[in-house]
C-alpha positions in Angstrom: -13.5 -0.7 22.4 -11.4 2.1 24.1 -12.8 5.4 22.9 -10.6 8.5 24.1 -12.3 11.2 23.3 -16.1 10.6 22.2 -17.2 13.8 20.2 -13.5 15.3 20.7 -14.4 16.7 16.6 -18.6 16.3 16.4 -17.9 20.0 14.1 -15.9 18.9 11.5 -17.7 19.5 8.1 -18.7 16.6 5.6 -17.0 15.7 3.2 -17.7 15.2 -0.1 -17.0 11.9 -1.7 -14.9 10.7 -4.6 -17.7 9.1 -7.2 -15.0 6.7 -8.7 -12.7 6.0 -5.8 -14.8 6.0 -3.4 -13.1 8.4 -1.3 -13.3 11.5 0.5 -12.8 13.7 -1.8 -10.5 15.7 0.5 -7.6 18.0 -1.3 -5.1 17.9 2.5 -4.9 14.1 2.5 -4.0 10.6 2.6 -6.4 7.6 2.6 -5.2 4.7 1.8 -2.2 2.3 0.8 0.2 5.1 -2.3 -1.6 8.2 -1.2 -4.2 9.5 -3.3 -3.8 7.9 -7.1 -1.2 4.8 -5.2 1.0 5.6 -7.0 3.4 7.4 -3.5 2.6 10.5 -5.4 1.3 13.8 -3.8 0.5 17.2 -4.8 1.9 19.5 -1.6 2.5 22.9 -1.2 6.5 24.0 -1.1 8.6 22.1 1.2 12.3 22.8 2.0 15.2 22.0 0.0 17.3 21.0 2.1 17.6 20.3 6.5 19.7 20.8 8.8 22.2 18.7 10.4 19.8 17.1 12.9 17.0 16.3 10.5 13.7 18.4 10.1 12.1 19.3 13.4 10.0 17.1 15.5 6.4 18.6 15.5 6.2 15.2 18.2 7.1 11.1 18.6 5.3 8.7 20.1 5.7 4.7 20.6 3.1 3.1 19.1 3.0 -1.3 18.8 4.5 -3.8 17.1 3.0 -3.6 13.2 3.9 -2.5 10.0 0.8 -0.8 8.8 1.0 3.0 7.4 -0.7 5.2 8.1 -3.4 7.1 6.7 -5.3 10.6 6.8 -8.5 12.9 6.4 -5.8 15.6 7.7 -7.5 16.1 10.6 -7.1 12.1 12.0 -4.4 9.8 11.8 -5.4 5.4 11.6 -2.9 2.4 11.6 -2.8 -1.5 13.3 -0.4 -2.5 15.7 -0.3 -5.6 18.3 0.6 -4.5 21.8 3.6 -6.6 22.5 5.5 -8.6 20.4 3.5 -11.8 21.3 0.5 -10.5 21.9 -2.5 -11.7 20.7 -4.7 -9.2 20.0 -4.3 -6.6 17.4 -5.7 -2.3 17.7 -6.6 -0.2 15.1 -6.6 2.9 16.7 -7.2 6.5 15.4 -4.4 8.9 17.0 -5.4 13.7 16.5 -2.7 14.5 12.9 -1.6 17.4 15.5 -0.1 15.7 18.5 0.0 12.5 18.3 -2.5 11.6 21.2 -4.6 9.0 20.3 -8.8 9.4 20.1 -10.3 6.3 19.8 -9.2 2.5 19.2 -10.8 -0.9 18.7 -8.9 -4.8 19.8 -9.6 -7.5 18.7 -8.1 -10.6 18.6 -5.3 -11.8 16.6 -3.8 -15.6 17.0 -0.1 -16.3 15.8 0.7 -19.2 13.2 3.9 -20.0 13.2 4.9 -16.3 13.2 8.5 -14.8 11.5 10.6 -14.0 14.5 13.2 -11.9 12.2 10.4 -9.5 11.5 7.6 -9.7 14.2 3.9 -10.6 13.6 2.2 -8.0 11.8 0.2 -6.9 11.2 1.0 -5.4 7.0 -1.5 -4.3 5.7 -2.7 -0.3 5.6 -6.3 0.7 6.5 -8.5 2.7 4.0 -10.6 5.5 4.6 -13.6 6.2 2.8 -16.4 8.9 3.7 -17.1 8.9 6.9 -15.8 5.3 7.7 -12.7 3.5 8.2 -11.4 -0.6 7.0 -8.6 -2.6 8.4 -7.8 -5.9 7.9 -5.8 -7.7 10.5 -3.2 -10.6 9.8 -5.7 -13.0 10.8 -7.9 -11.9 7.2 -10.3 -10.6 9.3 -12.4 -7.0 8.0 -12.8 -4.3 10.1 -15.2 -1.2 8.9 -15.5 0.9 11.4 -17.0 4.3 12.8 -14.2 7.4 11.9 -14.6 9.4 14.2 -15.8 6.9 17.4 -14.3 4.0 16.3 -17.5 1.7 16.8 -17.6 -1.5 14.6 -20.1 -1.2 11.8 -19.5 -4.7 10.3 -17.2 -7.3 9.7 -16.2 -9.9 7.7 -14.4 -13.2 8.8 -12.3 -14.2 5.3 -11.2 -17.2 6.4 -13.8 -18.0 7.4 -16.7 -17.0 5.7 -14.9 -16.3 2.6 -12.4 -19.8 2.9 -9.6 -17.2 2.5 -6.5 -19.5 3.4 -4.9 -18.4 6.7 -2.0 -17.0 5.5 1.2 -18.4 7.6 4.5 -16.4 8.5 3.9 -12.9 7.6 0.2 -13.1 8.2 -2.5 -10.6 5.6 -0.6 -8.3 4.5 -2.5 -6.7 1.3 -4.6 -3.2 1.1 -7.7 -2.5 0.4 -9.1 -1.0 -2.8 -12.4 1.4 -2.8 -14.0 1.4 -6.1 -17.3 3.0 -6.2 -19.9 1.0 -3.3 -18.0 -1.4 -2.8 -14.2 -2.6 -0.8 -12.2 -4.4 -3.0 -10.2 -7.3 -0.7 -7.3 -10.2 -2.4 -8.6 -13.2 -0.3 -4.6 -13.7 0.3 -2.2 -17.1 -0.1 -0.4 -19.8 1.6 3.2 -19.2 2.0 4.5 -22.1 0.2 5.3 -23.2 -2.9 2.4 -25.0 -3.6 1.3 -23.0 -6.9 5.1 -24.0 -8.7 3.4 -27.4 -9.4 -0.1 -26.3 -9.4 -1.8 -25.7 -12.9 -2.8 -22.9 -11.6 0.9 -21.1 -12.2 -0.1 -21.2 -16.0 -2.9 -20.1 -15.1 -5.1 -22.2 -16.6 -6.2 -24.2 -14.1 -8.2 -24.5 -10.8 -6.3 -23.3 -7.8 -4.8 -25.5 -5.5 -6.7 -28.2 -4.4 -6.2 -27.7 -0.5 -7.3 -23.9 -1.2 -11.1 -25.3 -0.8 -12.1 -21.7 -2.8 -12.5 -21.0 -6.7 -12.1 -17.0 -6.3 -8.8 -14.7 -6.0 -10.5 -11.5 -5.4 -13.7 -10.3 -3.7 -15.9 -6.9 -3.8 -17.7 -6.1 -0.5 -20.5 -4.1 -0.5 -18.9 -0.8 1.8 -22.2 -0.2 3.7 -22.7 -3.8 5.1 -19.8 -6.2 3.7 -22.3 -8.0 2.0 -20.5 -10.0 -1.3 -21.2 -7.3 -4.7 -18.7 -9.9 -6.6 -15.7 -13.2 -6.6 -13.4 -13.0 -9.5 -11.9 -16.1 -11.0 -8.9 -18.0 -9.1 -6.0 -16.0 -8.2 -3.1 -15.7 -6.3 -2.3 -12.0 -5.5 -0.1 -13.0 -2.9 0.8 -10.5 -0.7 0.7 -7.7 -3.6 -2.2 -4.6 -3.0 -4.4 -4.0 -6.5 -4.6 -0.8 -7.6 -7.2 1.2 -10.0 -6.5 2.9 -13.6 -8.9 3.7 -16.3 -7.6 2.7 -20.1 -10.1 3.1 -23.0 -12.7 4.9 -20.9 -13.1 1.4 -19.3 -12.4 1.1 -15.1 -9.9 -1.4 -15.1 -8.2 -2.9 -11.5 -5.0 -3.7 -11.7 -3.4 -7.3 -9.7 0.4 -9.2 -9.9 -0.6 -12.5 -9.1 1.3 -15.4 -9.3 1.7 -16.0 -13.5 1.6 -12.6 -14.3 -0.6 -9.8 -14.8 -4.5 -9.3 -14.1 -7.0 -6.7 -14.7 -10.8 -7.3 -13.0 -13.9 -5.3 -14.4 -14.6 -3.9 -10.6 -18.0 -3.3 -11.1 -18.3 -6.8 -12.0 -15.0 -9.4 -11.4 -14.7 -10.9 -14.5 -11.6 -10.8 -16.2 -10.6 -9.0 -18.9 -7.2 -9.6 -19.7 -4.1 -10.9 -18.2 -0.6 -11.2 -19.3 1.6 -14.8 -18.3 4.7 -14.1 -17.3 7.3 -16.0 -14.6 7.2 -13.3 -11.7 10.2 -14.8 -9.1 10.8 -13.6 -6.4 8.1 -11.7 -3.7 5.6 -10.1 -5.2 4.7 -7.3 -3.0 4.3 -4.3 -5.4 1.8 -2.2 -6.6 1.3 -2.3 -10.0 2.3 1.4 -12.0 -0.2 3.2 -14.0 2.4 6.3 -16.2 -2.3 7.0 -16.4 -1.9 6.6 -19.9 -0.9 2.7 -21.5 1.9 2.2 -19.5 2.0 -0.2 -16.6 5.4 -1.2 -14.7 5.5 -4.3 -12.7 8.6 -5.4 -10.8 9.4 -8.7 -7.9 12.9 -8.0 -5.9 14.9 -11.1 -5.6 18.4 -11.5 -7.3 16.7 -13.0 -10.2 13.4 -11.0 -10.7 13.5 -7.5 -13.1 10.9 -5.5 -13.1 8.8 -4.9 -17.0 6.8 -2.7 -18.9 3.3 -3.4 -19.8 2.3 -1.7 -22.6 -2.0 -1.8 -23.6 -3.9 -1.0 -26.8 -7.4 -1.3 -27.9 -8.6 -3.4 -29.9 -12.2 -4.5 -31.3 -13.1 -2.8 -28.2 -10.8 -4.2 -25.7 -7.3 -3.4 -23.6 -4.9 -6.5 -25.2 -1.7 -6.0 -23.2 2.0 -6.2 -24.8 4.9 -6.9 -23.0 7.7 -4.2 -24.3 10.8 -4.7 -22.7 12.3 -6.9 -19.8 15.4 -6.1 -17.6 17.0 -7.7 -14.2 18.1 -4.2 -13.6 15.0 -2.7 -13.0 13.9 -4.9 -9.6 12.1 -3.0 -7.1 13.3 -4.8 -3.6 11.0 -4.0 -1.3 11.0 -1.3 -2.5 8.4 1.7 -4.3 8.8 3.2 -7.3 6.9 6.0 -7.7 6.8 7.8 -11.5 7.8 12.0 -12.8 5.9 11.8 -16.4 7.9 8.5 -17.7 10.9 8.3 -15.4 10.3 6.4 -12.4 12.8 6.0 -9.3 13.2 4.6 -6.6 16.0 4.9 -3.9 18.1 4.3 -5.7 18.0 4.0 -9.1 16.2 6.4 -12.4 15.3 5.1 -15.4 13.3 5.7 -18.8 9.8 3.8 -18.8 9.4 3.2 -22.2 12.6 1.9 -23.1 13.8 0.5 -19.0 17.4 2.1 -19.7 18.7 2.9 -16.4 19.5 7.5 -15.7 21.3 6.4 -12.7 22.3 3.7 -10.4 23.5 4.7 -6.7 25.0 3.2 -4.5 24.7 3.1 0.1 21.5 3.2 -0.2 19.6 0.1 1.3 16.6 0.0 -0.2 13.4 2.0 1.6 10.6 3.3 0.7 9.5 6.4 -1.4 7.6 9.4 -2.2 7.6 12.1 -4.3 6.2 15.4 -3.9 7.2 19.5 -4.7 9.7 17.7 -7.5 11.6 16.3 -4.1 11.6 12.4 -3.5 12.1 11.2 0.4 13.5 7.9 0.2 12.7 5.9 4.1 15.3 3.6 4.0 15.1 -0.3 6.4 17.7 1.8 9.2 15.8 4.8 10.0 17.9 6.7 6.6 15.6 9.7 5.7 17.1 11.0 2.3 15.8 14.1 0.9 16.7 14.6 -2.5 15.6 16.5 -6.0 15.6 14.0 -8.5 15.8 14.4 -13.1 16.7 11.7 -15.4 20.4 13.6 -15.5 21.5 12.7 -11.5 20.1 12.5 -8.5 20.9 15.0 -6.0 20.8 14.2 -2.7 20.1 17.7 -0.4 19.9 16.5 3.7 20.4 13.2 5.5 19.9 12.4 8.7 19.3 9.7 11.5 15.6 8.6 12.9 16.6 6.8 16.5 15.2 4.6 18.7 13.9 2.5 16.3 14.5 -0.5 13.8 13.1 -2.0 11.2 11.5 0.8 8.9 9.2 -1.4 6.9 6.0 1.5 7.0 5.5 3.5 3.8 5.7 7.3 4.5 2.9 9.4 4.8 3.0 13.1 4.1 -0.3 15.6 4.2 0.5 19.5 3.6 4.5 19.5 5.5 3.9 17.1 7.5 5.0 14.1 7.6 4.7 10.9 9.3 7.1 7.7 9.5 6.2 5.2 11.7 9.5 2.4 12.6 8.2 -1.0 14.1 7.4 0.7 17.4 6.9 4.3 17.4 5.6 7.1 15.3 6.8 10.4 13.6 6.0 13.6 12.8 8.5 15.7 11.1 8.0 19.5 9.7 9.1 19.2 5.6 7.5 22.4 5.2 9.7 25.6 3.8 10.8 27.1 7.3 10.4 30.4 7.9 13.0 33.3 8.1 
């Protein structure tokens, strides 16, 4: 543990804790994967409608280290994870001063390389979670660390492989981002990057997990306080998709995109509420998207894949899912969609969630991550091209576009807090002022 500035912010006022999600109820924050609602949309002040040719003003930029973990923030501090060197067998959870980028504290731990993927680096990939006065982070080695937010002191840790028989994820390592619900931390256990699920009865969602896994659970709930196991789910393969939380028919439900379909779990007990079986070829990366009512959207990302809308109804007091449409035209690739009402936007296309009909399709975008705020769409492409646009069913109107320099592999999703956009490439962090520039 290296504490750079102990006690630097002891005077910060305590915050309220949201009763449902277990997240601090701070307006000026981005405390989990995907932002306040895990949908990459956020309320914000009025933002600039265009930028100069060289982009929005840079507040600060600094080198960090290898990895693709996104950034979370309580409005004062930023938290993320990195590997100090490409071949390092250590990983670090770091807290930074949001206004300057300076390191406040770091927690370093062992994370050995296992069949690394040289093309994309060795992680970490999972995004930390803030809840109350603690930060929760999962390394590529599938070890969960609960750290004090202000000092980085370890409160507890759990080794998902050694203690809960999570398969050691070879290649990319563990990459799911945890979810908080009331007093629990919802954690998928990961899977092996092999093809055993294709020939196992698990793919039909009726049989046991592949025998090589040595487990009969796919998701666990750990106590936010001490890491003890509160419940274990049935045998799911969640892949790389991070779960999300919805409320339908007055009932809280955890949604998990699994190999073979979509499952909903009671977040208080781990019991399955429903599941819908469908073949989902390609990468299982996207977090399921909910429209706040009765419609869900899920997609995967390879050539044979696509997206589908699922409608939820209530029958005899239970939720019943039904697939309403499927379209290969709505595949997500490595992009994350954002939603404005029933309109869904990705980096290169917009479509109607109700019907699946495309509004428009744009050439020239190489995938990329999206954030929606103040009616504006921020698109960060893998090569560091940042686009400011206004999406609508009529068209995607591009206002400004510029190229971030000095980095590579911009795979981490951007984070927007108030008027500051935080962007991470594989080795650097950039803070950009995307608010209205005063005359």
